[in-house]
C-alpha positions in Angstrom: -136.3 9.7 -4.4 -139.0 12.3 -4.7 -141.2 12.7 -7.8 -139.4 15.9 -8.8 -136.0 14.2 -8.6 -137.3 11.2 -10.6 -138.5 13.6 -13.3 -135.1 15.3 -13.4 -133.3 12.0 -13.6 -135.5 10.7 -16.4 -133.6 10.1 -19.7 -134.6 12.3 -22.6 -136.7 11.1 -25.5 -134.9 9.4 -28.4 -133.3 11.3 -31.2 -135.6 11.2 -34.2 -135.9 12.8 -37.5 -139.0 14.7 -36.3 -137.2 16.0 -33.1 -134.2 17.2 -35.2 -136.6 19.0 -37.6 -138.4 20.7 -34.7 -135.1 21.7 -33.1 -133.8 23.2 -36.3 -137.0 25.1 -36.9 -137.0 26.4 -33.4 -133.4 27.6 -33.9 -134.2 29.2 -37.3 -137.2 31.0 -35.9 -134.9 32.8 -33.5 -131.7 33.3 -35.5 -130.5 33.7 -39.1 -128.0 31.0 -39.9 -125.9 29.3 -42.6 -125.9 25.7 -43.4 -122.6 25.1 -41.6 -123.7 26.9 -38.5 -127.1 25.1 -38.3 -125.1 21.8 -38.8 -122.9 22.7 -35.8 -125.9 23.7 -33.6 -127.7 20.4 -34.4 -124.5 18.4 -33.8 -124.2 19.9 -30.3 -127.9 19.2 -29.6 -127.6 15.6 -30.7 -124.3 15.2 -28.8 -125.9 16.4 -25.5 -129.0 14.3 -25.9 -127.1 11.2 -27.0 -124.8 11.6 -24.0 -127.7 12.0 -21.6 -129.2 8.8 -23.1 -125.8 6.9 -22.9 -125.6 6.6 -26.7 -123.1 7.5 -29.3 -123.8 10.6 -31.4 -122.0 9.4 -34.6 -125.0 7.3 -36.0 -127.1 10.5 -36.2 -124.8 12.4 -38.6 -126.8 11.3 -41.6 -130.0 12.6 -39.9 -128.4 15.9 -39.3 -127.3 16.1 -42.9 -130.9 15.2 -44.1 -132.4 17.9 -41.8 -130.0 20.6 -43.1 -130.7 19.6 -46.7 -134.4 19.7 -46.1 -134.2 23.3 -44.8 -132.0 24.3 -47.9 -134.7 22.6 -50.1 -137.4 24.6 -48.4 -135.3 27.7 -49.0 -135.2 28.5 -45.3 -131.4 28.4 -45.3 -129.5 30.5 -47.9 -125.9 31.2 -47.3 -125.8 34.0 -49.8 -128.7 36.0 -48.4 -127.4 35.4 -44.9 -124.0 36.8 -45.9 -125.5 39.8 -47.6 -127.7 40.7 -44.6 -124.9 40.1 -42.1 -122.3 42.1 -44.1 -124.7 45.1 -44.4 -125.3 45.0 -40.6 -121.6 44.7 -39.8 -120.6 47.5 -42.2 -123.3 49.8 -40.7 -121.7 49.2 -37.3 -118.3 50.2 -38.6 -116.7 46.8 -39.1 -113.7 46.7 -41.4 -113.5 44.6 -44.5 -111.0 42.2 -42.9 -113.1 41.7 -39.8 -116.3 41.3 -41.8 -114.7 38.6 -43.9 -113.5 36.8 -40.7 -116.9 37.0 -39.1 -118.6 35.6 -42.2 -116.1 32.8 -42.4 -116.6 32.1 -38.7 -120.3 31.5 -39.4 -119.5 29.0 -42.2 -119.9 31.1 -45.3 -117.6 29.7 -48.0 -114.9 31.9 -49.6 -116.6 32.2 -53.0 -119.8 33.5 -51.5 -117.9 35.9 -49.2 -115.9 37.2 -52.2 -119.1 37.7 -54.3 -120.9 39.5 -51.4 -117.8 41.7 -50.7 -117.7 42.7 -54.4 -121.2 44.1 -54.1 -120.5 46.0 -50.8 -120.6 49.7 -51.4 -119.5 50.9 -48.0 -116.4 53.0 -48.0 -113.7 51.7 -45.7 -113.0 55.3 -44.5 -116.7 55.8 -43.7 -116.7 52.5 -41.7 -113.7 53.6 -39.7 -115.5 56.9 -38.9 -118.6 55.0 -37.8 -116.5 52.7 -35.5 -114.7 55.7 -34.0 -118.1 57.4 -33.3 -119.6 54.2 -31.8 -116.6 53.7 -29.5 -116.2 57.4 -28.8 -112.7 57.6 -30.2 -110.8 60.6 -31.7 -113.2 63.5 -32.5 -116.0 61.9 -30.5 -113.9 61.8 -27.3 -115.0 64.4 -24.8 -111.6 65.0 -23.2 -107.9 63.9 -23.5 -108.2 63.7 -27.3 -104.6 64.6 -28.1 -103.1 62.5 -25.3 -105.1 59.4 -26.5 -104.6 59.8 -30.2 -102.1 56.9 -30.6 -104.3 54.6 -28.5 -107.3 55.5 -30.6 -105.5 54.9 -33.9 -104.2 51.5 -32.5 -107.7 50.5 -31.5 -109.0 51.1 -35.1 -106.0 49.2 -36.5 -106.8 46.3 -34.2 -110.3 46.4 -35.6 -108.8 45.7 -39.1 -108.5 49.2 -40.6 -105.3 50.3 -42.3 -103.2 53.0 -40.7 -104.3 55.6 -43.2 -108.0 55.0 -42.6 -107.6 54.8 -38.8 -105.5 58.0 -38.6 -108.0 59.9 -40.9 -110.9 58.8 -38.7 -109.2 59.8 -35.5 -107.7 63.1 -36.7 -110.9 64.2 -38.5 -113.7 66.3 -37.1 -116.8 65.0 -35.5 -119.9 65.0 -37.7 -121.9 68.2 -37.7 -125.1 66.3 -36.6 -123.7 65.7 -33.1 
């Protein structure tokens, strides 16, 4: 066995509180996250490392919980601020209310927080539908075959979570004058 092969075959270092903290900080440096999402990320990291070491991952659940709690205590994890920022980003892109709720729930934001953040959302659903139509070049933003593709464009917006009324209005409307 060569030296390179021996290094690759070497078992990883043990799972420690310090390693988990560093792994979580590295993840949070790169991505905004919720408590539930960070917990899932750390569980996957622990599972991979424990498997590579031939250990069980279950004994490290308490360490994961402590690490997540530490980041909440340090105010580096806040589900409410994550939800507000993510919702603003999604709505600017033209995401419907339904799809926004689903995406926040997918990231582990609880229902009460989602409801509170949605109550503060000032984006009009019709405006979001127009933004999505523009981004995907549907309806008035289509260069050709607009009439022939109308039903498909409306269906695309409905699949994105908009009601028929909002989808049809966005597709049948005129393109913005700034184009």
